[in-house]
C-alpha positions, 0 to 999 in steps of 0.5 A: 549411449543416449540412454545412459545420458538420459539416465544420468540427467534424470538422476541429477534432476531427482537429486536436485529436487531432493535437495530443494525438498530438504532445503524447504523443509528446514524452513517453516512454510509460513516463514516463506509465505511471510517473506513473499508477502513482505516482498509483495507489499514491497513491490506494491509500493515500489510500483506505486511510489516510483512516480512520486519521486520521478515526477520531481525530475519530470516537471520543469518547475523553474520554467513553469514559474518563469512563464507565470511571472511573464504572464503577469507582466506582459501586455494583454496581447502577449498574455493571451498568446502565452495562456494558449501556449502554456497556462491552461492545460487540458487534455486537448492541449497536453501536447503543448505541455512539454518543455525541452530546454536543449540550449541550456542543458550542461549535462548529457540529455540522458540525465535530464530527459524531456521535462514537462510544464504540468501545472498543479492540477495536472500533477495531481491527476498524474499522481492520483491516476494510479488510485482510480484503477487501484480502487476499482479492482479491490472487491472484484479482485478479492472475489475472483481470487476466492474462486480461482485461487489467490496465488494465481491471481496475485502473481499474474496481476503483479506481473501485468502491473510490472509490464505496464510500468516498464511501458510507462515512458513509451506511453508518455511519448504518445501523450499525457492521456496515454500516460494516465491510462497506463497509471490507471492500469498499474493501479488496477492490477495492483489493487488485488495485493492487500485483499489477497494478502489478508486472505492468505493470512486467514489460512496461514496465520495462527491467531497467536501470531497474527499481530507479528505476521501482519506487522512484519508483512506491512513493514514492506510498505516502509521498506518499499518507500525507503528503497524507492524514493532514494533509488528513484531519485538517484536513477532519475538524476543519473540516468534520467527519469525513464530509468525509474520505471524500467528498474522498478518494473523489472523488480516486480517481474522477478517477484511475480515468477518467484511467487508463482513457484513458491507459494500455495493458497493454504497449508493443506495444498502445500506439497513441501510443508512438514506435517507437524507445521500443517497440523499446528496451523490447521488445529489453531484455525479449526481447519484440521483434516475436515476440508474446512479450508476449502469449505470456507472458500466456497461459502457465499459472501454475505454482502448485505450483512457486511455492508450493514454492519455498524461495528465493521463500519466503525473499523472501516472509518478508523482504517480509512482515516489512517490511510488518508493521512498516509496517502498525503505523505506517500503522494505529496511529501516529495513535492512538499520538500521540493516546492516549499523546502527547496530541496533538489531531487536527490535531497527530496527523495532521501529525506522523504524516506526517513519517516519510513525507516522509523515506520519499519521498526515500529511495525515489528515492535508494535507486533511484538508488544501486542503479542506480549500484552495478550500473553499477559492476559490483557483483553484483546479488545483493550490491546486493539483500541490502545494501538489504534489510538496511539496510531491515530492521535499521535500522527494527528498531533504531529501533523499540526506541528508540521503545519507551523514549523515552517522551514526548520528542517529538523522539526519538519522531519521530526513531525513527518517521522511521527506522522508516518512512523506511528501509523504503523501502530494501527496494524496490531490495532484496527487492521488485525481487528478486521480479521478477528471480526470475520475471519472467514471473509478477511480478504473480502472485508479488507477489499471493501475497506481498501476500496473506500480508502483507495479513493483517498489516493486520487482525492488527496492530490486533487485537494492538494492541487486545489489548495496550492492553486488557491494559495499561490501567493502564500503556498504554505497556507495551502499546505496548512489547510491540507494538514489540518483537514488530515488531522481532523479526519484521523482524530475522528477515526481514532475516537470512533474506534475507541468508543465503538470498536470490537473484536468479537466474531460477528454473528453473520460471519460464523459458520453453522458448525461454529454456531452449533458449538456455541449453543452446545457450550451455552447448554453445558454452562446452563446445565452445570449446578450453581455452587 
């Protein structure tokens, strides 16, 4: 009897596995990779952006301003006492930076939660701490993934970041220092995402599809922001800001488990991919049936050549300048709408998401337009420079508009939409060019660029905090100074790539076989008689 039951269970399991195999084979394997890479970027931004929205409900802006006004009007004795209690926030006095106004709360405590008297510098540190860890793990994470396996490293890293997110409210109960450490840890584990995603597409993306596949993958940034800001604002206002970290962390945990089950490092390692698709991808990349994909992963990284390449640094500068402007909006836009435009938490989070709705569509449209131009025999370098220029110059001009429209909501949102949305156009530009310049080291090269770029994540909030502190009497001047600085940087990056950018595979990035093939082709051309 038991044997019969065991036999039936085995038959059921075999039938279930066959159904999964048939279902998976109906869908191209690289489509599943695309969906999961898209969701990887989505989860990255969910874990990154949750604090940008939640902090609006965590900081007690009204009482912070009231205490400052009281400090200005009280006597010298009272002034000295208030300074010790609430104005000079340092690590040693973080435990005094809490404010729980129980007597005036008209709604249940779970809605508001405990609020904190964090000045601009502490807010900048809270928002920027993620990027300290994020910047540190880019290169080492890409290197480890190259050796150990990209799927394993990314899956377990996202799982760790998600668990740290869930534990963030508990860390804040311990103290501000532990909260900062938790955010650094989240950034540390999240830092491997973009380099590994880039490296995955060097194995999975045929050259003709790179613009579309990368554009669709990067659109996860826009969807992540669009989903996170309103959702976080709604959660914070309805259930308290703690719920923001519980929900977003749970999303990352679910994705991690699906990623580890469904995704493989390359087509040659995928057990369910159709033979026709495997051959198509490998033939287009030159990896067909000779173990070249494994050879590429085992090649030593030419660090000296990478760091000494002028052409790469031109692309790095354009990439970093575009990210600088993006980070200004990712970390500071909800605060700007709350403190300057005077919107509540729900309005602030909802309006912050509008530019990213446009960005999502521009990611897709830019990829298709780039492919169409290349199929019409427009030179690839012209396409890359065109899209890089559009994605840097238009946001820079829009940022100047944003600095001077003051409190006109439609114009402010138009300017912000152009700034954030048009940045997506750089994807089929300089971001694809990075892969084309050194396909064998795409993940490593992106990790170098993103490490430098990530430093903007903790520099921007600190700069914004300093400027806002310097212009406390006229806050809009501090924001204008930040916007002008961002414009100058993004213009410089766009101009440099327009003048010196390239898509040619660099000599140091070529394998011995590629160099031999090039030399053979040159010999054939030289041997042909001239007509």
